[in-house]
N, C-alpha and C positions, 0 to 999 in steps of 0.2 A: 503493500498499498504506499502510497507517494507521501511525501508530507503533506500537499495540499488536501489530500484527501481524511489526511488524519488530522490536520486542523478545522476541516468541514465536521468531523466525526464531532470533537468536541465540543465545537460551536452550538450542533445540534444538541448535545446534551445538555450544554449549562442552559440552552435558548428549553430545552423543555421542562428543564428543572424551574427556571424562572416562572413561566406561565403555569408550572404545576401549582406553586407556593402563590403565585397572581390569583388563582381560580378559588383555593382555597380562603381566602381573604373576601374575595368578593363572593362567595356565598354567605361567609359568615355575615358579611355588613349590610347586605341587603334580602336573603328570602326570609329574614323573618319580618320585613318592612313589605314585601309584595306578596305573599299568598298564606301567612302565619303560620309560618309549620314550627312546632316545637322542637326545642334541640335537640339537636343529634346527642344520642347515650352515645359513649363509648366503644361500648361490644355492636350497635350497630356501625360504624367506623372501621373497625375490625374487620365485620364480617364481611364489608366492603373491598378491604384489602385482601383480603382470601380469595373471593370471586378475583380482585384485577389477579390474584397468580396464578389462581387456575386457566382464567382467560387466557394470561399469555404462556402458561406452557406447552396451551393446544395451539396455540398460533405458531409459535414455537416450535411446535412437533410439525407440524405442517409444512412450515419452510422449508426446514430439515429432508422433508422428503420429496420434495421437488429440483432440481437441476438446478447448479448457482448460474449467473448470467455469463458467466464463461463458458461453462459448458454447455448451454445453448447454444450462444456464439459459435462454438467447433460443432454441433449437431447440425445447426445452419451449413456452414460451412462444409462438410462432408458429404450432404446432401445436393448440395449446389454444385461440389468440385473443387477443384483450386483456383483462383480469379486467371483471368489474363495475365499474360508476361505487361510488363511495361507499362505505364499510367503514370498518376502523379500524386506527390504526395500533397495534403490538404495546406494552404496559407494560415496565416494568422484570421483573415476575413473569412473565407471560405470555409475556416473551422468555427468558427464563431455563427455562421449562417445554419451549419448545420447544427450545431447545439439547440440554437434558437427552435428551429423546423421541427424537431426530435422531442422538445418541450411539447407543441402546443400538437404535435402527433401524435405524441403519447396522450395527449389530453383527449384526443377524439374517440381514441382506442378505448381510453378508460372513461369515456362519456359514453359510449356506445353498451359497451359489458356492464358500465351500472344500471342503466336506463333498462334495458331489452334483457339482462341474463340477474345480475342481484335482483332487483327489484320484479321479475317474472314469479308465477307462481312456483314452477316448479324449484326455484333456487333461494326462493326468501329466505328460507331459512338460512342459509350462509346468511344473511344479511340482516337480517332479526335483529337480533342482539345490538346493534350499530344505533335501531331508531328506536329500542328499548327505552332508555333515560327519559323522562319527562323533561328533564334541567340539563342543558348543554353544558358540561365542565370537562376541563381537559383529564382529566381526572378519573372520571365516572368508565366500571367497564363497560365494555361497548364502544366506547371511545378511545381511553389510551391502550387498551389490549380489544384486538378483535377477532377471535378464534378461529376463525373462515377466511380470513383478508384473501389469502391466499388464493382462494378458487377464479377471484375476482383479481387478483393480481399476477398472477400468474398467466394467464393468457393475453395479457397488457405487454407484458414483455414481453413474449415469444413473437406478439405480430409487431414490434417496434425491432427486435435485434434482425428477424427476416427481411424485412422491410428496410432498412440499414444498410445491410450485407445487399440486397440488391440494388439498391437505387446507389451505391458507392462505384462496385462493381461495373453497373452499366454504364457510368460516366467514367469510368479507370483512374477513381478516387482509390491509393492506398495510402498504406501506413496510416491510418484515421484508428484509433484505440474507441472502438465502441465498446470495450467490456469497463473501462474508465468516466465515460460518458453516464453509462448508464446508471454507475454508484453517483456520481453525482445530479443526475436525475431525480433519484432514489431519496436524498436528502433532500433535494429541492420539494418534492411531495411532502415529506414527511413536516417540513418546516410549513410549509402551506395549509395542510391539515391538521397543525396543531394550533397554529393560527385561527383558522377558521370555527372551529371548537372551542373557541376560547370566550368565556363568560367576563371576562376582564376586555380583552379585545373587542368585545360587540358592544360595550359603552363606549368605548372611541370614535367617533365618529372619520375622525382624521385617519384613521387605517384603512374603514373603506373608500376614501378619497385617494389616499397613496397609492391601492390596488388596484383600483377600478379600472383604471388607463390601460396598465398592462393585461386587462384579460383575466387578473388572480383573481380566485376565488376569497371572497371578503369572507368575514365573521358574521357580518348583519345578511351578506346574502346568503349562505348557506343554511342560518338559520331556521330559512323557511322551507328548506328542503327535509327539515326534521318534521315538518307539521303534515301528518298522515293526509290528512283531505287534500293536500297539496301536490301536485306531479309536477314537479319545476327543481331548478338548478341541481342539477346530477352531477353536474362536472366538480368534483372534486377537489383542483388545484388551478380551475380555468373556467371561465365562463360563456370563451370565445360559442362553445361549440352550442351549448343553448340556446345563444340568440341566433347562431346559424340555423336553427329545427324549431328554433318558436316554443322552446322549454326555460326563456328565463323570464324572474320577478324583479323589479327593481324595488329593492326590499325600502327604497324612500316615498315610495308611492300607493306603500300597502300600509294600513293599522295592524300592528303587530299585537294588538289588544287583543285581535279578532281572533287568536288563534292558539294552538297551545301544542306543545312536542311532546311526541314520545308515540307509544301505540294506543291505538282506540278501539282494544280488547284486552282483556285479563292474560297478561303474562309475569315472570319473574325469570332470573337469573336461569334457573336451573330449565324450567322450560325451552329459553331458545336453544340449550342444548341437546334437546329430548324429543325437538318437532311436538314440543309441548304436549307429550304423553306422559310425564313426570313434572310435577310440579312442588315448589313448598306448600306446606301447610297454611294456616290458618293464623297458630298460634305462633309460629316462623316468623311468620309475616309481621305479626306484630309485634314479639318479641325484637325483631333487629329493625323494625321502623323500615319496614321494607314499603311503603306505602310515600314514603316519601323521594322515591326513585322511579317505581313505577306508579302504571294505573291498573288496578285492580277493578275485577269485574261490577262491586259497586259505584267508583267512581265513573269508568269508563259507559256505565248506564245515564249519568245523570246528563 
C-alpha cells in the first residue's frame, strides 16, 4: 500500500470517529426536545454495541468471501486475454479525467444496483437492515455496519473494473493502476456515505451547499431516501443519476416534518437477519428500549 493510500485510510478512520462522536452529541442534544424520548439506559446502549459487533462480523465475513479488487482485475484480464502490445501511458490530465469518469460511472452502477436490486422484492432482505433505524445517525446498526452490503457493492466493483479494462485497452492506454484507483474510490465512497448519514452534518446546510454543485450526495438529500413512502435519491454518493433518471428530490423544496424515516412495518434487528422469521420478544424490546431505534407494530399502525 502506498503512502498516499495509508494517509487516506488514517484520515478516513479519524474522520469517521469524529462524526461518530458528533452524532452522539447531536442525539443527546436534540432528541429529547424533538420526540420526547426517554433517556437511554446503559443496557440499551450496550445492546446497540452488541448488534454493531454482530452486524460488523457478518459484513466482514461477506467481504472475505468475495475476490479482492486485484483478483477481480486479474480475472477480467485472463478472460479477455493480454492487452495488445504498444500503446501510451496516461499523462496527469488523462489520469485525472479517468479518475473523475470512473467516480461518476461507479455512481451509475451503484444507482442501478441500489434502485433495481437492493430495493427489489427479491433482494430487499439484504438492504432492509439499512432502512430499519427510525433516526439516521452514523453509529446506528445498519448504517455504521451493513451485514449484506457486499451483495450490492461487489457487482458494482466488477462492472467498473471490467469497463475500465475494456475502455483503456480499446484506446491503447496502458500502465494505468486500476487497483489503486478502486481503493481510492472505495475510500471516497466511505467519506461521502458517512457524511450523508450524519445527523450533525444534516443540521448544517452549508454542507449541502458545498457538496451539491459537484453532484455529491448530501446529508439533507439522502435523508429523504430513508423515508419509506418516497422512492427518491437512490445515489449513495452522487445524485447525478437521480437527476438523469427523474428520481431526484430537492430537500430545499420539501417539508421534512411531513415525513419520518424508518420502516413502516414491524421489524427489529434480529428480524432483518432472519427474513422476519425470528424477531425479538416484547419483553426484550421493552427492556432494551428498542422502540427508540425501530418502529414496531403499534407505532407503525398509527
